[in-house]
N, C-alpha and C positions, 0 to 999 in steps of 0.2 A: 469921600472919607471911607477908609477900609475897616474901621471898627467904631463901635459906639463908645463915646467917652464916659458914659454913665458908670460902668463898672467893668474893670478888666479882669476876666477870669480865664484860667488855663486849666485844662484837665489832661492828665497823662495816664495811659493804661499800660501797666507793666506785667509781663508774664514770663516766668522762668528767667528773670534778670534782664530781659530785653524790653525796650519800649516798642509796643506793637501799634500804638495810635496815640495821637494827641489832638486836642481841639482848643480853640479860643472862641469866646463869644464873638460872633460875626454877624453883621447885618445881611439880610437876604437881598436887600436893594440899597441904594444910596441912602445914607443916614445923615441928617443935618443936626442931630442931637437936640432937636426941639420938637418938631411935629411928630416924630416917631415915639414920643414918650406919652404914656397914659398912666395916670396915678403914680407918677414918679418911677415908672418901669418902662424900659425900651421894649416895645411890642414888635419891632422890626428885626430882631436878632434871634439866631439859634443859640442855645446855651452851649458852653464849652463841653460839658459832659455829654450832651446829645450828639454833638459833632464827633467827639472821640469814639463814642459807641457805634455810630454809623460807620466810621472808618475801620474800626476793629472787626465789625461783624461777629461771626460765631467764635472768632479767636478770643473774645473777651471772657468766655466762660472760664471761671476759676482764677481770673486775673485780679490784680490790685489796681485801684484807681487812686491817683494823687490829684488833689485840686486845692487851689488857694482859698476857696470859699466852700462852706457847707452846701451841698446840693439842695435845691428846692424840692418840693414834694413831687412835681412832675418828673424831674430828673431822677429822683429816687425810684419812682415806678419803673423807669426805663432801666436803671442800674440793676434793680432786683430781677427784672425780666431777662436781662442779658446774662445773668449768672455771675456777675462780679462777686468775688469772695470778700474783699475788704476795700473800704474807702477811707483814705486818710486825708483829712482836710485841715487847713491852717486857721482860717477865720470862721467863727460861728456867724451864721446869718439866719435870723429868725424867720421861720415859716410855720404858721400855726398848725399846719397839717403834717409836718415831718414826723411827729410821734406815731402817726398811723402807718407809716411806710418804712418798716425796718427790715422785713423779710428775713432771710438767712444771712444777711450781710453784716459784717463787723464794721461798725461806724466808729472811727477813731478821730477825736479832735486832738490835734498836735499843734499847740501854739508856737512851738519852736521849729516847725517844719521848714519854713522858708529861711531860717537862720542857719540851718545845717549846711554842711559842705556839699551842697549839690545845686545845680542850676536848673533842676527839673521843672520848677514852677515859675521861672522868670517869664513875665509877660512881655 
């Protein structure tokens, strides 16, 4: 299996109108969608935001990230550290620590993001 069936997330980093990196949540090793889950969370996968940031490297500074789910607190720390300027997400996803990690990033919840005329977040 090439992806965890638990939650399909895609993150795209855009700078100066160009896509510089994208990521999808992906298992680090084979995932059976049962034994890799702990407390209803897949512990075998890298998050889409993390993978996109790794691919973008230093080019992510000042860029915008689009994602179909609100980033978790761990991803938020990486986004802030990478110098991402704006994050636009479609679905809210509760993480009790998110309020602690805002940095200088503009966090925008756009419930219409996936319905707009773009294919950017199709998983």
